[in-house]
C-alpha positions in Angstrom: -16.2 -26.0 33.4 -13.3 -28.1 31.6 -10.4 -26.5 30.0 -10.3 -26.7 26.2 -7.7 -29.1 24.6 -4.4 -27.7 23.9 -2.4 -30.2 21.7 1.1 -29.4 21.2 0.6 -29.1 17.5 -1.5 -25.9 18.2 0.9 -24.4 20.7 3.7 -24.7 17.9 1.4 -23.0 15.4 0.6 -20.1 18.0 4.3 -19.8 18.8 5.1 -19.5 14.9 2.4 -17.0 14.5 3.5 -15.0 17.4 7.1 -14.8 16.0 6.2 -13.9 12.6 4.0 -11.1 14.4 6.9 -9.7 16.3 9.4 -9.9 13.2 6.5 -7.9 11.5 6.2 -5.3 14.4 10.0 -4.8 14.5 10.0 -4.5 10.6 7.0 -1.7 10.8 9.2 0.3 13.3 12.3 0.0 11.1 10.6 0.7 7.7 8.6 3.8 9.2 12.1 5.2 10.1 13.4 4.4 6.7 10.5 4.3 4.5 6.7 4.8 4.3 5.8 1.2 3.7 4.0 1.0 7.0 0.6 0.4 5.4 1.9 -2.7 3.6 3.4 -3.9 6.9 0.2 -3.3 9.0 -1.8 -5.3 6.4 0.7 -8.2 6.9 0.2 -7.9 10.5 -3.7 -7.9 10.4 -3.4 -11.0 8.2 -1.2 -12.9 10.5 -3.6 -12.0 13.3 -6.3 -13.2 11.1 -4.3 -16.6 10.8 -4.0 -16.8 14.6 -7.8 -16.2 14.9 -8.5 -18.9 12.3 -6.3 -21.6 13.8 -7.9 -20.7 17.4 -11.5 -21.1 15.9 -10.4 -24.2 14.4 -9.1 -25.7 17.5 -12.0 -24.7 19.7 -14.8 -25.2 17.1 -16.3 -28.2 19.1 -15.3 -27.2 22.7 -18.5 -26.8 24.7 
């Protein structure tokens, strides 16, 4: 079975999404200690994961 293509553009997108998710996770911890905005931050994290999922689906759509 052949490996799916991994163009550099997708790798940059994945790294960018991962960085945003990490910043969001750190924000959740800090805001949980300071305030109760955790739900808003968790929604942001879910949306970021959805962005990752959408990019991966687009990348692998035509892969056998």
